[in-house]
Each structure stands twice: as C-alpha cells, then as structure tokens.
One Martini backbone bead per residue (centre of mass of N, CA, C, O) as a GRO file, in nm:
protein
  380
    1UNK     BB    1   0.095   0.037   0.023
    2UNK     BB    2   0.028   0.373  -0.100
    3UNK     BB    3   0.075   0.698   0.064
    4UNK     BB    4  -0.001   1.049  -0.006
    5UNK     BB    5   0.073   1.320   0.225
    6UNK     BB    6   0.028   1.529   0.455
    7UNK     BB    7   0.082   1.540   0.784
    8UNK     BB    8  -0.199   1.651   0.864
    9UNK     BB    9  -0.376   1.449   0.715
   10UNK     BB   10  -0.257   1.197   0.845
   11UNK     BB   11  -0.328   1.273   1.138
   12UNK     BB   12  -0.632   1.299   1.094
   13UNK     BB   13  -0.677   1.003   0.986
   14UNK     BB   14  -0.578   0.863   1.240
   15UNK     BB   15  -0.784   0.990   1.439
   16UNK     BB   16  -1.040   0.875   1.257
   17UNK     BB   17  -0.949   0.577   1.140
   18UNK     BB   18  -0.855   0.581   0.826
   19UNK     BB   19  -0.550   0.540   0.912
   20UNK     BB   20  -0.341   0.242   0.895
   21UNK     BB   21  -0.010   0.166   0.992
   22UNK     BB   22  -0.017  -0.153   0.965
   23UNK     BB   23   0.002  -0.126   0.633
   24UNK     BB   24   0.300  -0.023   0.697
   25UNK     BB   25   0.671  -0.024   0.665
   26UNK     BB   26   0.695   0.295   0.568
   27UNK     BB   27   0.798   0.624   0.668
   28UNK     BB   28   0.804   0.935   0.490
   29UNK     BB   29   0.975   1.242   0.585
   30UNK     BB   30   0.959   1.557   0.491
   31UNK     BB   31   1.084   1.830   0.623
   32UNK     BB   32   1.209   1.766   0.921
   33UNK     BB   33   1.282   2.050   1.064
   34UNK     BB   34   0.979   2.103   1.164
   35UNK     BB   35   1.019   1.877   1.407
   36UNK     BB   36   1.039   2.084   1.694
   37UNK     BB   37   0.731   2.094   1.754
   38UNK     BB   38   0.414   2.153   1.646
   39UNK     BB   39   0.393   1.871   1.441
   40UNK     BB   40   0.237   1.630   1.257
   41UNK     BB   41   0.479   1.433   1.219
   42UNK     BB   42   0.497   1.355   1.518
   43UNK     BB   43   0.232   1.203   1.535
   44UNK     BB   44   0.300   0.991   1.323
   45UNK     BB   45   0.562   0.885   1.459
   46UNK     BB   46   0.436   0.793   1.728
   47UNK     BB   47   0.262   0.571   1.597
   48UNK     BB   48   0.486   0.419   1.435
   49UNK     BB   49   0.673   0.342   1.681
   50UNK     BB   50   0.445   0.122   1.791
   51UNK     BB   51   0.528  -0.020   1.528
   52UNK     BB   52   0.613  -0.209   1.231
   53UNK     BB   53   0.773   0.089   1.149
   54UNK     BB   54   0.958   0.270   0.953
   55UNK     BB   55   1.173   0.575   0.963
   56UNK     BB   56   1.210   0.831   0.709
   57UNK     BB   57   1.417   1.122   0.679
   58UNK     BB   58   1.426   1.450   0.523
   59UNK     BB   59   1.712   1.681   0.476
   60UNK     BB   60   1.841   2.022   0.508
   61UNK     BB   61   2.128   2.107   0.716
   62UNK     BB   62   2.337   2.287   0.995
   63UNK     BB   63   2.167   2.227   1.266
   64UNK     BB   64   2.245   2.018   1.512
   65UNK     BB   65   2.038   2.082   1.737
   66UNK     BB   66   1.784   2.054   1.562
   67UNK     BB   67   1.841   1.765   1.459
   68UNK     BB   68   1.826   1.635   1.740
   69UNK     BB   69   1.530   1.705   1.796
   70UNK     BB   70   1.419   1.556   1.554
   71UNK     BB   71   1.524   1.276   1.622
   72UNK     BB   72   1.359   1.253   1.884
   73UNK     BB   73   1.067   1.320   1.777
   74UNK     BB   74   1.099   1.076   1.534
   75UNK     BB   75   1.259   0.821   1.627
   76UNK     BB   76   1.567   0.823   1.559
   77UNK     BB   77   1.885   0.678   1.535
   78UNK     BB   78   1.994   0.839   1.272
   79UNK     BB   79   2.213   1.008   1.054
   80UNK     BB   80   2.263   1.042   0.697
   81UNK     BB   81   2.525   1.171   0.521
   82UNK     BB   82   2.551   1.327   0.224
   83UNK     BB   83   2.753   1.379  -0.010
   84UNK     BB   84   2.812   1.665  -0.180
   85UNK     BB   85   2.861   1.541  -0.470
   86UNK     BB   86   2.557   1.409  -0.469
   87UNK     BB   87   2.405   1.718  -0.465
   88UNK     BB   88   2.476   1.806  -0.752
   89UNK     BB   89   2.256   2.018  -0.938
   90UNK     BB   90   2.142   2.104  -1.242
   91UNK     BB   91   2.043   2.446  -1.263
   92UNK     BB   92   1.914   2.718  -1.299
   93UNK     BB   93   1.968   3.023  -1.232
   94UNK     BB   94   1.971   3.269  -0.961
   95UNK     BB   95   1.827   3.582  -0.911
   96UNK     BB   96   1.940   3.813  -0.668
   97UNK     BB   97   1.767   4.056  -0.459
   98UNK     BB   98   1.797   4.351  -0.249
   99UNK     BB   99   1.547   4.539  -0.081
  100UNK     BB  100   1.588   4.840   0.073
  101UNK     BB  101   1.395   4.987   0.342
  102UNK     BB  102   1.298   5.269   0.458
  103UNK     BB  103   1.212   5.443   0.741
  104UNK     BB  104   0.974   5.605   0.844
  105UNK     BB  105   0.938   5.827   1.088
  106UNK     BB  106   0.703   5.691   1.242
  107UNK     BB  107   0.829   5.402   1.241
  108UNK     BB  108   1.090   5.478   1.386
  109UNK     BB  109   0.945   5.549   1.652
  110UNK     BB  110   0.834   5.271   1.709
  111UNK     BB  111   1.105   5.125   1.712
  112UNK     BB  112   1.248   5.289   1.936
  113UNK     BB  113   1.045   5.226   2.162
  114UNK     BB  114   1.078   4.917   2.159
  115UNK     BB  115   1.388   4.908   2.206
  116UNK     BB  116   1.393   5.041   2.483
  117UNK     BB  117   1.234   4.817   2.624
  118UNK     BB  118   1.405   4.573   2.541
  119UNK     BB  119   1.662   4.668   2.687
  120UNK     BB  120   1.546   4.647   2.976
  121UNK     BB  121   1.477   4.346   2.959
  122UNK     BB  122   1.764   4.244   2.903
  123UNK     BB  123   1.884   4.347   3.168
  124UNK     BB  124   1.718   4.158   3.349
  125UNK     BB  125   1.827   3.894   3.223
  126UNK     BB  126   2.140   3.954   3.266
  127UNK     BB  127   2.143   3.914   3.579
  128UNK     BB  128   2.176   3.589   3.536
  129UNK     BB  129   2.401   3.539   3.290
  130UNK     BB  130   2.269   3.438   3.007
  131UNK     BB  131   2.351   3.727   2.910
  132UNK     BB  132   2.469   3.993   2.766
  133UNK     BB  133   2.427   4.330   2.817
  134UNK     BB  134   2.496   4.392   2.490
  135UNK     BB  135   2.264   4.266   2.369
  136UNK     BB  136   2.045   4.335   2.112
  137UNK     BB  137   1.922   4.046   2.024
  138UNK     BB  138   1.694   3.777   2.069
  139UNK     BB  139   1.653   3.480   1.971
  140UNK     BB  140   1.402   3.261   1.962
  141UNK     BB  141   1.563   3.009   2.035
  142UNK     BB  142   1.693   3.139   2.291
  143UNK     BB  143   1.433   3.192   2.448
  144UNK     BB  144   1.355   2.897   2.493
  145UNK     BB  145   1.609   2.819   2.654
  146UNK     BB  146   1.579   3.032   2.883
  147UNK     BB  147   1.321   2.937   3.008
  148UNK     BB  148   1.439   2.677   3.124
  149UNK     BB  149   1.667   2.808   3.293
  150UNK     BB  150   1.488   2.990   3.469
  151UNK     BB  151   1.308   2.768   3.586
  152UNK     BB  152   1.547   2.633   3.728
  153UNK     BB  153   1.624   2.874   3.909
  154UNK     BB  154   1.355   2.884   4.062
  155UNK     BB  155   1.352   2.591   4.168
  156UNK     BB  156   1.646   2.649   4.315
  157UNK     BB  157   1.640   2.924   4.462
  158UNK     BB  158   1.844   3.182   4.352
  159UNK     BB  159   1.635   3.424   4.334
  160UNK     BB  160   1.468   3.711   4.237
  161UNK     BB  161   1.593   3.754   3.948
  162UNK     BB  162   1.444   3.505   3.820
  163UNK     BB  163   1.158   3.614   3.834
  164UNK     BB  164   1.215   3.872   3.674
  165UNK     BB  165   1.321   3.726   3.420
  166UNK     BB  166   1.057   3.582   3.345
  167UNK     BB  167   0.892   3.836   3.298
  168UNK     BB  168   1.086   3.965   3.091
  169UNK     BB  169   1.071   3.734   2.883
  170UNK     BB  170   0.766   3.750   2.828
  171UNK     BB  171   0.770   4.047   2.740
  172UNK     BB  172   0.972   4.021   2.512
  173UNK     BB  173   0.809   3.828   2.335
  174UNK     BB  174   0.561   4.010   2.295
  175UNK     BB  175   0.714   4.261   2.176
  176UNK     BB  176   0.871   4.134   1.936
  177UNK     BB  177   0.616   4.050   1.792
  178UNK     BB  178   0.481   4.327   1.758
  179UNK     BB  179   0.723   4.469   1.622
  180UNK     BB  180   0.740   4.291   1.373
  181UNK     BB  181   0.469   4.359   1.260
  182UNK     BB  182   0.489   4.675   1.252
  183UNK     BB  183   0.779   4.708   1.103
  184UNK     BB  184   0.773   4.442   0.878
  185UNK     BB  185   0.444   4.420   0.785
  186UNK     BB  186   0.181   4.561   0.966
  187UNK     BB  187  -0.001   4.798   1.115
  188UNK     BB  188  -0.262   4.659   1.211
  189UNK     BB  189  -0.137   4.409   1.346
  190UNK     BB  190   0.054   4.562   1.533
  191UNK     BB  191  -0.168   4.711   1.692
  192UNK     BB  192  -0.322   4.461   1.787
  193UNK     BB  193  -0.089   4.349   1.960
  194UNK     BB  194  -0.070   4.595   2.149
  195UNK     BB  195  -0.373   4.596   2.239
  196UNK     BB  196  -0.368   4.316   2.382
  197UNK     BB  197  -0.224   4.412   2.641
  198UNK     BB  198  -0.485   4.544   2.769
  199UNK     BB  199  -0.620   4.235   2.805
  200UNK     BB  200  -0.381   4.125   2.944
  201UNK     BB  201  -0.326   3.966   3.271
  202UNK     BB  202  -0.040   3.959   3.277
  203UNK     BB  203   0.247   4.077   3.407
  204UNK     BB  204   0.394   4.137   3.143
  205UNK     BB  205   0.169   4.314   3.015
  206UNK     BB  206   0.150   4.524   3.241
  207UNK     BB  207   0.442   4.620   3.208
  208UNK     BB  208   0.409   4.729   2.911
  209UNK     BB  209   0.139   4.920   2.888
  210UNK     BB  210   0.273   5.162   3.083
  211UNK     BB  211   0.470   5.249   2.886
  212UNK     BB  212   0.548   5.524   2.703
  213UNK     BB  213   0.650   5.381   2.443
  214UNK     BB  214   0.395   5.206   2.390
  215UNK     BB  215   0.192   5.433   2.383
  216UNK     BB  216   0.334   5.578   2.146
  217UNK     BB  217   0.319   5.348   1.936
  218UNK     BB  218   0.012   5.337   1.925
  219UNK     BB  219  -0.030   5.626   1.829
  220UNK     BB  220   0.131   5.612   1.565
  221UNK     BB  221  -0.036   5.383   1.435
  222UNK     BB  222  -0.310   5.521   1.439
  223UNK     BB  223  -0.226   5.754   1.257
  224UNK     BB  224  -0.143   5.593   1.009
  225UNK     BB  225  -0.420   5.458   0.965
  226UNK     BB  226  -0.594   5.720   0.951
  227UNK     BB  227  -0.419   5.820   0.689
  228UNK     BB  228  -0.371   5.562   0.498
  229UNK     BB  229  -0.116   5.423   0.538
  230UNK     BB  230   0.145   5.242   0.385
  231UNK     BB  231   0.341   5.000   0.402
  232UNK     BB  232   0.645   4.993   0.250
  233UNK     BB  233   0.646   4.690   0.181
  234UNK     BB  234   0.375   4.676   0.037
  235UNK     BB  235   0.433   4.882  -0.186
  236UNK     BB  236   0.673   4.728  -0.310
  237UNK     BB  237   0.536   4.459  -0.366
  238UNK     BB  238   0.334   4.572  -0.573
  239UNK     BB  239   0.542   4.676  -0.776
  240UNK     BB  240   0.679   4.398  -0.828
  241UNK     BB  241   0.428   4.245  -0.924
  242UNK     BB  242   0.363   4.419  -1.169
  243UNK     BB  243   0.634   4.369  -1.312
  244UNK     BB  244   0.614   4.058  -1.325
  245UNK     BB  245   0.357   4.036  -1.490
  246UNK     BB  246   0.473   4.183  -1.740
  247UNK     BB  247   0.729   3.997  -1.781
  248UNK     BB  248   0.533   3.707  -1.780
  249UNK     BB  249   0.376   3.717  -2.015
  250UNK     BB  250   0.065   3.550  -1.997
  251UNK     BB  251   0.183   3.335  -1.742
  252UNK     BB  252   0.218   3.421  -1.444
  253UNK     BB  253   0.430   3.320  -1.147
  254UNK     BB  254   0.386   3.442  -0.818
  255UNK     BB  255   0.567   3.428  -0.513
  256UNK     BB  256   0.469   3.499  -0.170
  257UNK     BB  257   0.645   3.533   0.134
  258UNK     BB  258   0.463   3.473   0.448
  259UNK     BB  259   0.496   3.353   0.781
  260UNK     BB  260   0.216   3.490   0.858
  261UNK     BB  261  -0.114   3.435   0.930
  262UNK     BB  262  -0.210   3.735   0.989
  263UNK     BB  263  -0.084   3.870   0.709
  264UNK     BB  264  -0.123   3.716   0.443
  265UNK     BB  265  -0.425   3.794   0.373
  266UNK     BB  266  -0.367   4.100   0.365
  267UNK     BB  267  -0.161   4.099   0.138
  268UNK     BB  268  -0.343   3.971  -0.075
  269UNK     BB  269  -0.560   4.192  -0.077
  270UNK     BB  270  -0.375   4.427  -0.152
  271UNK     BB  271  -0.266   4.312  -0.422
  272UNK     BB  272  -0.537   4.273  -0.564
  273UNK     BB  273  -0.621   4.574  -0.556
  274UNK     BB  274  -0.358   4.714  -0.671
  275UNK     BB  275  -0.312   4.498  -0.930
  276UNK     BB  276  -0.574   4.372  -1.053
  277UNK     BB  277  -0.569   4.066  -0.935
  278UNK     BB  278  -0.553   3.742  -0.863
  279UNK     BB  279  -0.527   3.659  -0.511
  280UNK     BB  280  -0.390   3.413  -0.303
  281UNK     BB  281  -0.404   3.225   0.017
  282UNK     BB  282  -0.176   3.037   0.227
  283UNK     BB  283  -0.269   2.950   0.571
  284UNK     BB  284  -0.278   2.790   0.837
  285UNK     BB  285  -0.382   2.484   0.945
  286UNK     BB  286  -0.577   2.602   1.179
  287UNK     BB  287  -0.747   2.776   0.952
  288UNK     BB  288  -0.687   2.601   0.699
  289UNK     BB  289  -0.777   2.366   0.504
  290UNK     BB  290  -0.594   2.141   0.335
  291UNK     BB  291  -0.784   2.111   0.089
  292UNK     BB  292  -0.775   2.414   0.013
  293UNK     BB  293  -0.473   2.438  -0.031
  294UNK     BB  294  -0.454   2.230  -0.259
  295UNK     BB  295  -0.651   2.369  -0.450
  296UNK     BB  296  -0.485   2.635  -0.483
  297UNK     BB  297  -0.218   2.510  -0.575
  298UNK     BB  298  -0.328   2.379  -0.830
  299UNK     BB  299  -0.434   2.639  -0.964
  300UNK     BB  300  -0.159   2.776  -0.976
  301UNK     BB  301  -0.012   2.558  -1.146
  302UNK     BB  302  -0.243   2.604  -1.387
  303UNK     BB  303  -0.290   2.931  -1.414
  304UNK     BB  304  -0.555   3.070  -1.272
  305UNK     BB  305  -0.338   3.244  -1.115
  306UNK     BB  306  -0.054   3.468  -1.051
  307UNK     BB  307  -0.085   3.497  -0.721
  308UNK     BB  308   0.091   3.372  -0.426
  309UNK     BB  309   0.029   3.360  -0.081
  310UNK     BB  310   0.262   3.217   0.159
  311UNK     BB  311   0.377   3.022   0.392
  312UNK     BB  312   0.522   2.728   0.472
  313UNK     BB  313   0.449   2.587   0.194
  314UNK     BB  314   0.683   2.707   0.027
  315UNK     BB  315   0.905   2.500   0.190
  316UNK     BB  316   0.724   2.208   0.166
  317UNK     BB  317   0.771   2.076  -0.136
  318UNK     BB  318   0.661   2.222  -0.363
  319UNK     BB  319   0.539   2.158  -0.713
  320UNK     BB  320   0.620   2.431  -0.929
  321UNK     BB  321   0.806   2.454  -1.207
  322UNK     BB  322   0.697   2.771  -1.313
  323UNK     BB  323   0.824   2.977  -1.119
  324UNK     BB  324   0.937   3.299  -1.170
  325UNK     BB  325   0.881   3.437  -0.876
  326UNK     BB  326   1.029   3.542  -0.559
  327UNK     BB  327   0.885   3.700  -0.269
  328UNK     BB  328   1.031   3.817   0.034
  329UNK     BB  329   0.857   3.947   0.286
  330UNK     BB  330   0.983   3.745   0.462
  331UNK     BB  331   1.226   3.616   0.648
  332UNK     BB  332   1.444   3.389   0.681
  333UNK     BB  333   1.545   3.206   0.970
  334UNK     BB  334   1.756   3.032   0.795
  335UNK     BB  335   1.952   2.846   0.591
  336UNK     BB  336   1.745   2.631   0.515
  337UNK     BB  337   1.518   2.828   0.428
  338UNK     BB  338   1.675   2.970   0.211
  339UNK     BB  339   1.705   2.720   0.029
  340UNK     BB  340   1.404   2.632   0.008
  341UNK     BB  341   1.293   2.887  -0.121
  342UNK     BB  342   1.473   2.874  -0.381
  343UNK     BB  343   1.343   2.591  -0.475
  344UNK     BB  344   1.074   2.728  -0.608
  345UNK     BB  345   1.280   2.831  -0.815
  346UNK     BB  346   1.461   2.752  -1.101
  347UNK     BB  347   1.362   2.480  -1.261
  348UNK     BB  348   1.291   2.589  -1.585
  349UNK     BB  349   1.414   2.867  -1.508
  350UNK     BB  350   1.515   3.160  -1.436
  351UNK     BB  351   1.550   3.276  -1.126
  352UNK     BB  352   1.361   3.496  -0.898
  353UNK     BB  353   1.483   3.686  -0.612
  354UNK     BB  354   1.322   3.888  -0.351
  355UNK     BB  355   1.424   4.088  -0.083
  356UNK     BB  356   1.246   4.250   0.185
  357UNK     BB  357   1.428   4.503   0.365
  358UNK     BB  358   1.413   4.646   0.647
  359UNK     BB  359   1.577   4.919   0.815
  360UNK     BB  360   1.602   4.677   1.050
  361UNK     BB  361   1.697   4.443   1.275
  362UNK     BB  362   1.452   4.247   1.245
  363UNK     BB  363   1.541   4.196   0.940
  364UNK     BB  364   1.854   4.203   0.898
  365UNK     BB  365   1.943   3.973   1.081
  366UNK     BB  366   1.798   3.749   0.925
  367UNK     BB  367   1.878   3.792   0.630
  368UNK     BB  368   2.204   3.779   0.658
  369UNK     BB  369   2.226   3.516   0.815
  370UNK     BB  370   2.071   3.327   0.623
  371UNK     BB  371   2.238   3.385   0.373
  372UNK     BB  372   2.513   3.288   0.478
  373UNK     BB  373   2.423   2.998   0.558
  374UNK     BB  374   2.302   2.915   0.283
  375UNK     BB  375   2.564   2.947   0.116
  376UNK     BB  376   2.717   2.734   0.273
  377UNK     BB  377   2.538   2.495   0.197
  378UNK     BB  378   2.572   2.549  -0.131
  379UNK     BB  379   2.856   2.506  -0.129
  380UNK     BB  380   3.103   2.309  -0.301
   0.00000   0.00000   0.00000
C-alpha cells in the first residue's frame, strides 16, 4: 500500500481511524527540520514508533542542535549524511536581489520606542548571567532555551532576579512579536498585537502596557492607519508584483512568502486590490483546511491565477515547476529555510528571488544571517 499526503492530513486521518499504519512498513517524512515543535509529522511518527514500521526522514540543514531535536521527536536512530558531491544538481541560475527599504519617520519612532523597552527587558534577563548585557536582540530559539534555564533557576531558589527574569522574558517575547508585525509586516496587525496587551492579564503584559514608549508606539500606529498610510514593504511588494506580471505575460506565476498567518491574507487582499489581479493566500493549517490549501495550490500550478501568497507551504516541498519569481516579504529564519525558499523557483527557467528588507534590525539580522548560512550550505 502506498499513500501520499501532507503530515497534517495523515495525522487527521489517523485520529479519525481512516489511516491504519499497520498496513505500512515504511513512513517517509520530508522537510524533517519542521519537527521541532508542534508539527503533525511528530504525531504520525509517534504512532508509527509503536508499530512494526520504519521511519525515514529527509532534510537539508546545518543546525546540529535542531537536527538532534528532530531526531528525538521523530524517533530516529541516526542521521546519514549524504556526500556533498552527490547533491550537486544542475539547475538554471537564480538571480537574487535585496531591496532595502528605509523606515518612514513615524515607523522609526515606533521602532525606537520598542527597542528602548526591549533593552530594559534584556538588562533584567542579563542579571542572571544568561546573556551579555550588551546583547542587541535575542533570537527566538535562544528565548526558548532561556525559558527552561530560568525555570530551573526559580525551582532551585537562586534568588529574586530569576523571578524578575522570567517576567522580563515573557514581556520580551510579547513585545518582539508585536514589534516585528508593526515594523516589518503590517501596521494594522502590529497595532492589534500592542492593543492585546491592554486585555492581557499577565504580569508581563501589565508591565509593558504602562510604559510611555509602548503608549507612544500605539499612538503613532493609530495615526498612520487613520491617515491611510501604507506600510512601505507592502507598497514595494505591489510594485514588484506589477512588474513581474508584465515581465512574464501571458501566464505569470509569482510566489510571495509571508511566514505569518495573521498578515498573509491581508497582504494577499492588498496585492489583489492594488495590482487588479486575482491573488490567493495559503496560510495556517489551524485556520485553513488542508483540502482548501491543496485546491489553491493546484489552481496556481495550472495558471488559474498569477499570484500566490503563502506561509510555510512555500518551503515544504511544493512542486510548481514554472514559478517565475519569488518575493520574500518575510525573511527566512535560518540557512535551511533560505535554501528551501530558493528551491521554489529556478526549476525550469532562470529563477528570480527578491528579499524585501526593512532597514531595521528585526529584518536585517534575519536576512543577512540566513543568507550567509544558506550560501554556506549551497557552497560546493
């Protein structure tokens, strides 16, 4: 018996009793690096592990710590590393360009206010010795590890600073999320995230919402929205999409990557209105049914509409041979994602990739770090 499906559909069918893994001797899981948190492939692997069923996972990556978590989550005995010479595949070249976008004055004020608060929160965390006091930004992966270390410090009763660090860490996470939306993605979603702090009853949220800088950031965003201001990244994305449509007539296929479920549909709506073409969005397995995502992806592959905005599905092995251009609205998180995203274009024609980078550390740090690591992975 051979069955091909997405991890989410397989997990759903197992839960409903439709898919019986006793009928299979081998489970193959592609895009294994995703199995580091709540990912449907982990559910499938957990069921397969209790049966007479082998598990084979496929991945490309250079993050040994992440690969070890994947190995544990998917019940793998070991990784087999393929020699680099065996992975050299002749493909059309990819033309990459980086569009750096200046911050408007009002958005720069929002950014400055958020950074001032983030700096104070980092100082509170630095009291524990877990980070250097001069650290500019804490990576998401590092935040998760710190949470465990701080919880251990509290459990071992090392002192009050560890309780304060836990509150600061929670506040940092909430604020860096809101700032990322506001500064690099979308004014409306960014304001909504900051407004949520007013309703959040946690100590961390209460600590944030009374700060003058956060109150000022909310005011700036409200003014921008009231004025009908368009986020500079959205405006540039629309311009690039229009150019790409003209360049690849009569059947253009343009893929726009936005990793956020909250912003992807808004970006799609804006592009459809501004460019006067049909634009669809695939986002969030918890929000959009997998069947609908497959339906839209198939329609895009068949040329029924020219522009697709998508979140993680962009890098999860989709096969649309003739995607002409990829626009990275959101930055790749690491080198592996950088490589996977580029694999969506340049399959049957010269690929075009454009990264839209806001002139702010929230975008620049990710963009250039992922680019450097990705190029290292691809280096012969």
